[in-house]
C-alpha positions as CSV (number, residue, x, y, z in Angstrom):
1,M,3.4,29.4,7.6
2,K,1.8,31.1,4.6
3,F,4.1,29.1,2.3
4,I,3.0,25.8,4.0
5,F,-0.7,26.5,3.6
6,T,-0.2,27.6,0.0
7,N,1.4,24.2,-0.9
8,I,-1.3,22.3,1.0
9,K,-3.9,24.2,-1.0
10,V,-2.2,23.3,-4.2
11,I,-2.1,19.6,-3.3
12,L,-5.8,19.7,-2.3
13,I,-6.7,21.4,-5.6
14,I,-4.9,18.6,-7.5
15,I,-6.7,15.9,-5.5
16,I,-10.1,17.4,-6.1
17,T,-9.5,18.0,-9.8
18,Y,-8.0,14.6,-10.4
19,S,-10.7,12.8,-8.5
20,N,-13.3,14.2,-10.9
21,F,-11.6,12.6,-13.9
22,S,-10.3,9.4,-12.4
23,I,-11.8,6.0,-12.9
24,S,-12.7,4.9,-9.5
25,Q,-13.4,1.2,-9.8
26,I,-11.3,-0.7,-7.3
27,G,-11.1,-4.1,-9.0
28,G,-11.8,-6.0,-12.2
29,N,-11.7,-3.0,-14.6
30,T,-8.1,-1.9,-14.2
31,S,-4.7,-3.1,-15.3
32,F,-1.5,-3.6,-13.2
33,N,-3.4,-4.2,-10.0
34,N,-0.1,-5.5,-8.5
35,L,0.5,-1.8,-7.8
36,N,-1.9,-2.2,-4.8
37,R,-0.2,-5.2,-3.4
38,V,1.7,-5.0,-0.1
39,Y,5.4,-5.4,-0.4
40,N,6.8,-5.1,3.1
41,A,6.1,-6.7,6.5
42,R,5.5,-3.5,8.4
43,S,2.8,-2.3,6.0
44,L,1.3,-5.7,6.0
45,A,1.0,-5.7,9.8
46,L,-0.6,-2.2,9.6
47,G,-3.4,-3.2,7.3
48,G,-1.7,-2.7,3.9
49,F,-0.4,0.9,3.5
50,Y,1.4,3.1,5.9
51,I,2.0,6.6,4.6
52,S,2.0,9.2,7.5
53,N,5.0,8.6,9.8
54,K,8.6,9.6,8.8
55,D,11.4,7.5,10.3
56,Q,14.4,5.3,9.2
57,D,12.4,2.6,7.4
58,P,13.2,2.8,3.7
59,N,10.2,0.8,2.7
60,I,7.7,3.5,3.7
61,G,9.3,5.8,1.2
62,V,7.9,3.5,-1.5
63,N,4.4,3.8,0.0
64,N,4.7,7.6,0.0
65,P,7.7,9.3,-1.6
66,A,7.3,12.4,0.6
67,L,8.5,10.2,3.5
68,I,12.0,9.7,2.0
69,N,14.3,11.5,4.4
70,Q,17.9,11.9,5.6
71,T,17.7,9.1,8.2
72,M,17.1,6.6,5.4
73,M,20.3,7.4,3.5
74,N,22.4,4.4,2.5
75,H,19.7,2.1,4.0
76,F,18.7,-1.0,2.1
77,S,15.9,-3.5,2.6
78,F,14.9,-7.0,1.4
79,N,11.2,-8.1,1.6
80,M,9.5,-11.4,1.1
81,L,5.7,-12.1,1.4
82,Y,4.1,-15.5,1.2
83,Q,0.5,-16.2,0.2
84,T,-1.6,-19.2,-0.5
85,G,-1.3,-20.9,-3.9
86,D,2.5,-20.6,-4.0
87,I,2.2,-16.9,-4.7
88,Q,5.2,-14.8,-3.5
89,N,5.9,-11.1,-3.8
90,G,8.9,-9.1,-2.6
91,M,10.8,-5.9,-2.9
92,I,14.4,-4.6,-2.8
93,V,14.9,-0.9,-1.8
94,F,17.9,1.3,-1.5
95,N,18.1,5.0,-0.5
96,N,20.7,7.6,-1.2
97,Y,21.1,11.4,-1.6
98,A,20.9,13.0,-5.1
99,S,23.4,15.8,-4.5
100,K,23.0,17.5,-7.9
101,I,19.4,18.2,-7.4
102,K,19.5,18.2,-3.6
103,C,16.8,15.6,-3.1
104,F,16.6,12.4,-1.1
105,Q,16.1,9.4,-3.4
106,N,15.1,5.8,-3.4
107,T,15.3,3.0,-5.9
108,S,13.1,-0.1,-5.6
109,L,12.2,-3.3,-7.5
110,R,8.9,-5.0,-6.7
111,Y,7.8,-8.3,-8.1
112,V,5.0,-10.8,-7.9
113,D,5.7,-14.5,-8.7
114,Y,2.4,-16.4,-9.2
115,G,3.9,-19.8,-9.1
116,K,3.9,-22.5,-11.7
117,N,0.7,-22.8,-13.8
118,T,-0.3,-25.6,-16.1
119,K,-0.4,-24.9,-19.8
120,T,-3.0,-26.7,-21.9
121,N,-4.2,-26.6,-25.5
122,E,-7.8,-26.0,-26.7
123,F,-8.6,-29.7,-26.0
124,G,-7.5,-29.5,-22.4
125,E,-4.4,-31.5,-22.9
126,I,-1.4,-30.5,-20.8
127,I,1.4,-29.3,-23.0
128,G,3.7,-27.6,-20.4
129,S,3.8,-25.0,-17.7
130,F,4.5,-21.3,-17.3
131,T,5.1,-18.8,-14.5
132,P,3.3,-15.5,-14.6
133,I,5.3,-12.6,-13.1
134,D,4.9,-8.9,-12.5
135,F,7.7,-6.3,-12.1
136,I,7.6,-2.7,-10.9
137,L,10.9,-0.7,-11.1
138,S,10.6,2.6,-9.3
139,S,12.6,5.7,-8.4
140,G,11.4,8.3,-6.0
141,L,12.5,11.8,-5.0
142,S,11.7,13.8,-1.9
143,K,12.3,17.5,-1.2
144,K,12.1,19.0,2.3
145,L,10.6,22.5,1.8
146,N,11.1,23.4,5.5
147,S,11.3,21.7,8.9
148,N,7.7,20.6,8.8
149,F,6.7,20.1,5.2
150,S,8.0,17.6,2.6
151,I,6.8,16.7,-0.9
152,G,7.8,13.8,-3.1
153,S,7.1,11.9,-6.3
154,Q,7.8,8.4,-7.6
155,L,8.0,7.1,-11.2
156,N,7.1,3.5,-11.7
157,F,7.9,1.4,-14.8
158,L,5.5,-1.5,-15.0
159,Y,6.0,-4.9,-16.8
160,S,3.9,-8.1,-16.7
161,Q,4.7,-11.4,-18.5
162,Y,2.0,-14.1,-18.6
163,E,3.2,-17.0,-20.8
164,N,3.8,-15.5,-24.3
165,F,1.9,-12.3,-23.6
166,N,3.3,-9.2,-21.9
167,S,2.1,-5.7,-21.0
168,I,4.0,-2.5,-20.3
169,G,2.9,0.7,-18.4
170,V,4.1,3.7,-16.5
171,S,2.7,5.4,-13.4
172,I,3.6,8.1,-11.0
173,D,2.8,8.8,-7.3
174,F,2.6,12.3,-5.7
175,G,2.8,12.7,-1.9
176,G,2.9,15.3,0.7
177,H,3.8,15.1,4.4
178,Y,3.4,17.6,7.2
179,I,4.7,17.4,10.8
180,F,2.9,19.6,13.3
181,K,4.9,21.8,15.7
182,D,4.7,19.4,18.6
183,T,6.3,16.7,16.4
184,T,3.9,14.1,17.8
185,Q,1.3,14.5,15.0
186,S,1.7,14.3,11.3
187,F,-0.6,14.3,8.2
188,A,0.0,12.9,4.8
189,V,-1.8,13.0,1.4
190,L,-1.0,10.7,-1.6
191,I,-2.2,10.4,-5.2
192,K,-1.0,7.0,-6.3
193,N,-0.9,4.9,-9.5
194,A,-1.7,7.8,-11.9
195,G,-0.6,6.6,-15.3
196,I,-1.3,4.7,-18.5
197,Q,-0.9,1.2,-20.0
198,L,1.5,1.6,-22.9
199,K,1.2,-2.0,-24.3
200,T,-1.7,-4.4,-23.7
201,F,-1.5,-8.2,-23.6
202,G,-2.8,-8.3,-27.2
203,D,-6.4,-7.1,-27.4
204,N,-5.3,-3.5,-27.9
205,N,-8.0,-2.5,-25.3
206,K,-6.0,-0.3,-22.9
207,R,-7.3,-0.1,-19.4
208,N,-7.0,2.5,-16.7
209,L,-4.6,1.9,-13.8
210,P,-6.0,1.5,-10.2
211,T,-5.6,5.2,-9.4
212,E,-6.3,6.0,-5.8
213,I,-6.2,9.0,-3.4
214,Q,-5.3,8.4,0.3
215,M,-4.9,10.6,3.4
216,S,-3.5,9.6,6.8
217,Y,-3.2,11.1,10.2
218,S,-0.8,9.9,12.9
219,H,-0.5,10.8,16.6
220,K,2.2,9.6,19.0
221,L,1.1,9.9,22.6
222,K,3.6,11.9,24.7
223,H,3.3,9.8,27.9
224,A,2.3,6.4,26.6
225,P,4.1,4.1,24.1
226,F,1.3,4.2,21.5
227,R,1.2,5.7,18.0
228,F,-2.3,5.8,16.5
229,S,-2.7,6.3,12.7
230,Y,-5.8,6.5,10.6
231,L,-5.6,5.7,6.9
232,F,-8.4,7.1,4.7
233,H,-8.3,5.2,1.4
234,H,-10.1,5.1,-2.0
235,L,-11.2,8.7,-1.5
236,N,-11.9,9.1,-5.2
237,E,-14.9,6.7,-4.9
238,W,-17.5,7.3,-2.3
239,D,-19.5,4.1,-2.4
240,L,-17.3,1.0,-2.0
241,S,-20.3,-1.3,-1.0
242,Y,-21.5,-4.1,-3.2
243,N,-25.1,-5.2,-3.8
244,D,-25.3,-8.8,-5.0
245,P,-27.8,-8.9,-8.0
246,N,-28.5,-12.5,-7.2
247,V,-30.0,-11.7,-3.8
248,K,-33.7,-11.3,-4.2
249,G,-36.2,-9.6,-1.9
250,S,-38.6,-11.6,0.3
251,I,-42.2,-11.4,1.5
252,D,-43.1,-10.8,5.2
253,P,-45.2,-13.9,6.1
254,L,-47.3,-11.8,8.5
255,S,-48.0,-8.6,6.7
256,G,-47.4,-9.7,3.1
257,D,-45.1,-6.6,2.6
258,S,-42.1,-6.9,0.4
259,I,-38.7,-6.9,2.1
260,L,-35.9,-5.5,0.0
261,P,-32.3,-6.7,0.2
262,K,-30.4,-4.9,2.9
263,K,-28.0,-2.2,1.6
264,A,-25.0,-0.6,3.3
265,S,-25.8,2.3,5.6
266,I,-24.1,5.7,5.5
267,I,-22.0,4.8,8.5
268,Q,-20.9,1.5,6.9
269,K,-20.0,3.3,3.7
270,V,-17.8,5.7,5.7
271,A,-16.2,2.9,7.6
272,L,-15.2,1.1,4.4
273,H,-12.7,4.0,3.8
274,I,-11.0,3.9,7.1
275,T,-8.2,1.6,8.4
276,P,-7.1,2.3,12.0
277,Q,-3.5,1.4,12.7
278,I,-1.7,1.1,16.1
279,E,2.0,0.8,16.9
280,L,3.0,-0.2,20.4
281,I,6.5,1.0,21.0
282,L,7.6,-1.2,23.9
283,S,11.2,0.0,23.7
284,N,13.8,1.2,21.2
285,H,14.2,-2.5,20.2
286,I,10.7,-3.9,20.1
287,H,7.6,-2.6,18.3
288,L,4.2,-4.3,18.1
289,R,1.7,-3.4,15.4
290,F,-2.0,-4.0,14.8
291,A,-4.6,-2.8,12.3
292,F,-8.1,-3.6,11.1
293,D,-9.2,-3.1,7.5
294,Y,-13.0,-3.1,7.4
295,L,-13.1,-3.0,3.5
296,R,-11.1,-6.3,3.4
297,R,-13.4,-7.9,5.9
298,Y,-16.4,-6.7,4.0
299,Q,-15.1,-8.1,0.7
300,F,-13.5,-11.4,1.7
301,A,-15.0,-12.6,5.0
302,L,-17.3,-15.6,4.7
303,T,-20.8,-15.0,6.1
304,N,-20.7,-18.1,8.4
305,R,-17.0,-18.1,9.1
306,P,-15.6,-14.6,9.1
307,G,-12.6,-15.5,11.3
308,L,-9.8,-12.9,11.5
309,S,-10.6,-11.5,8.0
310,G,-9.5,-7.9,7.9
311,F,-7.2,-8.1,11.0
312,S,-3.4,-7.6,10.8
313,F,-0.6,-7.7,13.3
314,G,3.2,-7.8,13.4
315,L,6.4,-7.3,15.2
316,G,9.5,-5.2,14.7
317,L,12.9,-6.1,16.2
318,Y,15.7,-3.5,16.1
319,F,19.3,-4.6,16.6
320,K,22.6,-2.8,16.4
321,R,23.3,-3.5,12.7
322,F,20.0,-4.6,11.2
323,N,16.2,-4.6,11.8
324,L,13.8,-7.5,11.4
325,D,10.1,-7.1,10.8
326,Y,7.3,-9.7,10.6
327,G,3.8,-9.1,9.4
328,F,0.6,-11.2,9.2
329,S,-2.7,-10.3,7.5
330,S,-5.8,-12.4,7.2
331,Y,-7.9,-12.1,4.1
332,S,-10.4,-15.0,4.8
333,V,-10.4,-18.5,6.2
334,A,-9.2,-19.5,2.7
335,G,-5.8,-17.9,3.1
336,N,-3.5,-15.5,4.9
337,T,-0.3,-13.6,4.1
338,N,2.9,-13.7,6.0
339,G,5.8,-11.3,5.4
340,I,9.3,-10.8,6.6
341,T,11.6,-7.8,6.1
342,L,15.4,-7.4,6.7
343,T,16.7,-3.8,6.8
344,S,20.1,-2.4,7.4
345,S,22.5,0.4,6.5
346,L,25.8,0.3,4.6
347,D,27.2,2.7,7.1
348,K,26.7,0.2,9.9
349,W,28.9,-2.4,8.2
350,R,31.7,-0.2,7.1
351,K,34.8,-0.4,9.3
352,K,35.7,2.8,11.1
353,S,39.1,4.1,10.1
354,I,41.8,4.2,12.9
355,H,43.7,7.5,13.1
């Protein structure tokens, strides 16, 4: 037990130290923001990122390398997500055991295809077309320190090609996962996207990567088919609210007092960091998933037509030889994302020898 708390203390020290030096902007000022895209249907259905529950799904090991475990060995997965504007992103994952270093390992390739774009000259004349694309090649390792505590890291090689311009970078993720004694509860911590841009698109102005600190807590009810998880994200930046500089104050027509533009409350600022996630385990073959991301709703919902912005849901179907997952997430009335994942194991397709 002393060993467990010592390791937890080390991780927390790293988090606190790193958060003091990290650049905390969540958009517009960082490079390789494709690192924060969702690449599998299960995570999509659960609000974006799922980092606290350890099972056979090889895709969650890409979210948090500490989740890579023995039940994933020889599992592979294909993922496709479809967005508006002909944008597609996907991922291929394979898990194995690195016997020389006694660690569980995964290898993944993530990509974003932004569709065909029109190429014009300085006069606005169409001279062709091009397809921007991003790639992330990753390898992760996980080490089980004891029956309850695991740690992991993942190295990511980043490449982006936009017409004749390209950019190269490297990043690393650090994760920890702890299962409580009753095995119904678990806790995870993750430092993701810590790295540098090695080559810029041409302006030689290197930008920071979208580094982020996340924590998550999961609880599976003993006598009900529910697993509740709470993702705490962007912990290296307290204030995620936005004040529009174009919104001016007004004058109260009765008193003549100035009315300042409304700002986010403390409760609202806290809520912007939390994504509740629910898995309804109807049987060993059917799982339903729901989530609500208040930050996404806050950023993307239209004032007069918020719709389902921020809400996500999905379905998991588990068959004898393969698993099929579907995920849906709404950003705004302007567009949604749909995703599908196919997962299986090489062991399930190998013919058993007859003695």
